C-alpha positions as CSV (number, residue, x, y, z in Angstrom):
1,X,-43.3,49.4,-22.6
2,X,-45.7,49.1,-25.6
3,X,-46.7,45.6,-24.6
4,X,-47.2,46.8,-21.0
5,X,-49.7,49.4,-22.2
6,X,-51.3,46.9,-24.5
7,X,-52.0,44.6,-21.5
8,X,-53.4,47.6,-19.5
9,X,-55.7,48.5,-22.4
10,X,-56.9,44.9,-22.6
11,X,-57.5,44.8,-18.8
12,X,-59.4,48.1,-18.9
13,X,-61.5,47.0,-21.8
14,X,-62.5,43.7,-20.1
15,X,-63.4,45.5,-16.9
16,X,-65.4,48.1,-18.8
17,X,-67.3,45.4,-20.6
18,X,-68.1,43.7,-17.3
19,X,-69.4,47.0,-15.9
20,X,-71.7,47.4,-18.8
21,X,-73.3,43.9,-18.5
22,X,-77.0,44.3,-17.7
23,X,-78.6,42.9,-14.6
24,X,-82.3,42.2,-14.0
25,X,-82.0,43.4,-10.4
26,X,-79.8,46.5,-10.9
27,X,-80.6,49.5,-8.7
28,X,-79.5,52.7,-10.2
29,X,-79.9,54.6,-7.0
30,X,-78.5,52.1,-4.5
31,X,-77.5,53.9,-1.3
32,X,-73.9,54.5,-0.4
33,X,-72.2,54.6,3.0
34,X,-71.4,57.7,5.0
35,X,-70.1,60.1,3.7
36,X,-72.7,59.8,1.0
37,X,-72.6,60.8,-2.6
38,X,-76.3,60.8,-3.4
39,X,-77.7,61.2,-6.9
40,X,-80.1,64.0,-6.4
41,X,-81.7,66.7,-8.6
42,X,-81.4,69.2,-5.7
43,X,-78.0,70.6,-4.8
44,X,-76.7,69.6,-1.4
45,X,-73.9,71.1,0.7
46,X,-72.1,69.4,3.6
47,X,-69.6,70.7,6.1
48,X,-67.5,68.7,8.5
49,X,-64.2,67.7,9.9
50,X,-62.1,64.6,9.3
51,X,-58.9,63.2,10.8
52,X,-56.8,60.2,10.0
53,X,-53.6,58.3,10.4
54,X,-51.9,55.9,8.1
55,X,-48.7,53.9,8.2
56,X,-46.1,55.0,5.6
57,X,-44.3,52.5,3.4
58,X,-41.1,54.4,3.7
59,X,-38.5,53.1,6.0
60,X,-38.4,55.0,9.3
61,X,-41.1,57.4,8.3
62,X,-43.6,56.4,10.9
63,X,-47.3,57.4,10.5
64,X,-48.8,60.1,8.4
65,X,-51.5,61.9,10.5
66,X,-53.7,64.6,9.1
67,X,-56.8,66.6,10.2
68,X,-58.7,68.8,7.8
69,X,-62.0,70.5,7.3
70,X,-64.4,68.9,4.8
71,X,-66.5,70.7,2.2
72,X,-68.8,68.7,0.0
73,X,-71.2,69.6,-2.8
74,X,-73.5,67.3,-4.8
75,X,-75.5,68.7,-7.6
76,X,-77.2,67.5,-10.8
77,X,-74.1,67.9,-13.0
78,X,-71.2,68.5,-10.6
79,X,-70.0,67.2,-7.3
80,X,-66.9,67.5,-5.2
81,X,-65.7,66.0,-1.9
82,X,-62.4,67.0,-0.3
83,X,-59.8,67.0,-3.0
84,X,-61.9,65.2,-5.7
85,X,-64.2,66.9,-8.2
86,X,-66.5,65.1,-10.7
87,X,-68.4,66.3,-13.7
88,X,-71.3,64.0,-14.2
89,X,-71.7,62.7,-17.8
90,X,-74.9,60.8,-17.2
91,X,-75.9,57.1,-16.9
92,X,-76.2,54.1,-19.2
93,X,-78.6,51.7,-17.5
94,X,-77.2,51.1,-14.0
95,X,-73.8,52.5,-14.8
96,X,-72.9,56.2,-14.1
97,X,-70.0,58.0,-15.7
98,X,-68.0,61.1,-14.6
99,X,-64.9,63.0,-15.6
100,X,-62.7,63.4,-12.5
101,X,-60.0,65.7,-11.2
102,X,-58.1,65.0,-8.0
103,X,-55.2,66.2,-6.0
104,X,-53.1,63.7,-4.1
105,X,-50.3,64.5,-1.6
106,X,-48.2,61.4,-2.2
107,X,-44.8,63.2,-2.1
108,X,-42.2,63.6,0.5
109,X,-39.3,65.8,1.6
110,X,-35.8,64.5,2.1
111,X,-36.0,65.4,5.7
112,X,-39.1,63.2,6.4
113,X,-37.1,60.1,7.3
114,X,-33.4,59.0,7.5
115,X,-33.7,56.8,4.4
116,X,-34.9,59.8,2.4
117,X,-32.0,62.1,3.4
118,X,-30.3,63.3,0.2
119,X,-33.3,62.4,-2.0
120,X,-34.8,65.1,-4.2
121,X,-38.2,66.3,-3.2
122,X,-41.1,64.3,-4.6
123,X,-44.2,66.5,-5.1
124,X,-47.9,65.7,-4.8
125,X,-49.8,65.7,-8.2
126,X,-52.9,66.9,-9.8
127,X,-54.7,64.1,-11.7
128,X,-57.4,64.0,-14.3
129,X,-59.4,61.1,-15.8
130,X,-62.7,59.3,-15.6
131,X,-64.7,57.1,-13.3
132,X,-67.6,54.6,-13.9
133,X,-69.7,53.0,-11.2
134,X,-72.2,50.2,-11.6
135,X,-74.7,50.0,-8.7
136,X,-76.4,46.7,-8.2
137,X,-77.9,44.7,-5.3
138,X,-74.7,42.6,-4.8
139,X,-71.9,45.1,-4.8
140,X,-71.2,48.6,-6.2
141,X,-68.4,48.2,-8.7
142,X,-66.3,51.3,-9.6
143,X,-63.5,51.7,-12.1
144,X,-61.3,54.8,-12.0
145,X,-58.5,55.8,-14.5
146,X,-56.3,58.8,-13.8
147,X,-53.2,60.4,-15.4
148,X,-50.8,62.8,-13.8
149,X,-51.8,66.2,-15.4
150,X,-49.1,68.1,-13.3
151,X,-46.3,66.1,-15.1
152,X,-44.4,65.4,-11.9
153,X,-44.5,61.6,-12.2
154,X,-46.0,61.3,-15.7
155,X,-47.7,58.2,-14.4
156,X,-51.2,56.6,-14.6
157,X,-53.4,54.7,-12.1
158,X,-56.2,52.3,-12.6
159,X,-58.4,51.4,-9.6
160,X,-61.1,48.7,-9.5
161,X,-63.2,48.5,-6.3
162,X,-66.2,46.5,-5.0
163,X,-68.3,47.7,-2.0
164,X,-71.5,46.4,-0.5
165,X,-73.6,48.3,2.1
166,X,-75.6,46.9,5.0
167,X,-78.0,49.1,7.1
168,X,-79.2,48.5,10.6
169,X,-81.2,51.3,12.1
170,X,-79.0,54.4,12.1
171,X,-75.8,52.4,11.5
172,X,-74.3,51.7,8.0
173,X,-71.6,49.1,7.3
174,X,-69.8,48.9,4.0
175,X,-67.0,46.4,3.5
176,X,-64.9,47.0,0.4
177,X,-62.1,45.3,-1.6
178,X,-60.1,46.8,-4.4
179,X,-57.0,46.6,-6.6
180,X,-55.0,49.7,-7.4
181,X,-52.7,49.5,-10.5
182,X,-49.8,52.0,-10.8
183,X,-47.7,52.6,-13.9
184,X,-43.9,52.2,-13.9
185,X,-43.5,56.0,-14.1
186,X,-45.6,56.5,-11.0
187,X,-43.8,53.9,-9.0
188,X,-40.4,55.1,-10.2
189,X,-41.1,58.7,-9.2
190,X,-42.3,58.0,-5.7
191,X,-40.3,54.8,-4.9
192,X,-37.3,54.9,-7.2
193,X,-33.8,55.9,-6.4
194,X,-31.9,57.9,-9.1
195,X,-28.2,57.3,-9.7
196,X,-27.3,60.6,-8.1
197,X,-29.4,59.7,-5.0
198,X,-27.8,56.3,-4.5
199,X,-25.6,55.7,-1.4
200,X,-24.0,52.7,0.3
201,X,-27.2,52.2,2.3
202,X,-29.6,53.1,-0.5
203,X,-29.0,51.4,-3.9
204,X,-30.2,52.8,-7.1
205,X,-33.6,51.5,-8.0
206,X,-35.9,51.9,-11.1
207,X,-39.5,51.3,-10.2
208,X,-41.8,49.0,-12.2
209,X,-45.5,48.9,-12.6
210,X,-47.3,47.2,-9.7
211,X,-50.7,46.5,-8.2
212,X,-51.7,47.0,-4.6
213,X,-54.6,45.2,-2.9
214,X,-56.8,47.2,-0.5
215,X,-59.5,46.0,1.8
216,X,-61.5,47.8,4.5
217,X,-64.7,48.7,6.3
218,X,-66.5,52.0,6.2
219,X,-69.1,52.6,9.0
220,X,-71.5,55.5,9.5
221,X,-73.9,56.5,12.2
222,X,-76.7,59.0,11.6
223,X,-77.1,61.3,14.7
224,X,-79.9,63.3,13.2
225,X,-81.4,63.6,9.6
226,X,-78.6,66.2,8.9
227,X,-75.7,65.1,11.1
228,X,-73.6,61.9,10.9
229,X,-70.3,60.3,12.0
230,X,-68.2,58.1,9.8
231,X,-65.2,55.8,10.3
232,X,-63.0,54.0,7.7
233,X,-60.5,51.3,8.6
234,X,-58.4,49.8,5.8
235,X,-55.3,47.8,5.0
236,X,-53.2,48.1,1.8
237,X,-51.0,45.2,0.6
238,X,-48.2,46.6,-1.6
239,X,-47.1,45.0,-4.9
240,X,-43.5,44.0,-5.6
241,X,-42.8,47.2,-7.6
242,X,-43.0,49.0,-4.3
243,X,-41.8,46.5,-1.8
244,X,-38.6,45.9,-3.9
245,X,-37.6,49.5,-3.4
246,X,-34.7,50.2,-0.9
247,X,-36.8,53.0,0.5
248,X,-39.6,50.6,1.7
249,X,-39.5,48.3,4.7
250,X,-43.0,47.0,4.9
251,X,-45.3,44.9,2.7
252,X,-48.6,46.3,4.0
253,X,-49.9,49.3,5.8
254,X,-53.0,50.0,7.9
255,X,-54.9,53.3,8.1
256,X,-58.0,54.8,9.9
257,X,-60.0,57.9,9.2
258,X,-62.9,59.4,11.1
259,X,-65.1,62.4,10.8
260,X,-68.3,64.4,11.3
261,X,-70.6,65.8,8.6
262,X,-73.5,68.3,8.7
263,X,-75.8,68.3,5.7
264,X,-77.7,71.4,4.8
């Protein structure tokens, strides 16, 4: 376990060093795709509605479909969007830093799918950590580290993502690619099978740390200066720590989200 965290610390240090490398063409205020998180001195509020569906990795679970209202705020020192809130720490050259709090609904009930019958409930978690983003003309690079503050899984996640934005009139296109690392505690909590949960069809399984690859395309269309539509289509490729679980029957999953935003 100690060697595992040593490798993680080395990986985080290398990525952080790469984020801090100066660039002659860096643009601190490079635009982002819809929904936008603009760096502005004036506070900005947005209201909207989003809906999405995503394939679940759990065997026989089907798709997870949700619709929810959106409330966004972006100020000089604080911003939140959906279930994520950031405290802005400032910038160092082209790199911006924030402290982050986030809620994720990654859990399940034993009644959600036949393979989960008899499993103890896994709860969603409240996460805290930090995020850094380097804006430059080639790709916006972000690095997020979070730890489970609720103590449900006791896990950690590390996410590295690259995104580049193209604009054509009122349309915005932003392809992105990332890697999401999850600690063994996280994987074991959500994809592991405890000894008392094992059956003839569901062997006991202790999850190990893994890394998922994710790629997608975000698009936006500005209807008016204050109104916009957005669409996000993505695919996740699961690491072996997840695909080896007897609860899982797929190696990848697709998802789509769409919504409307009104900015005040």
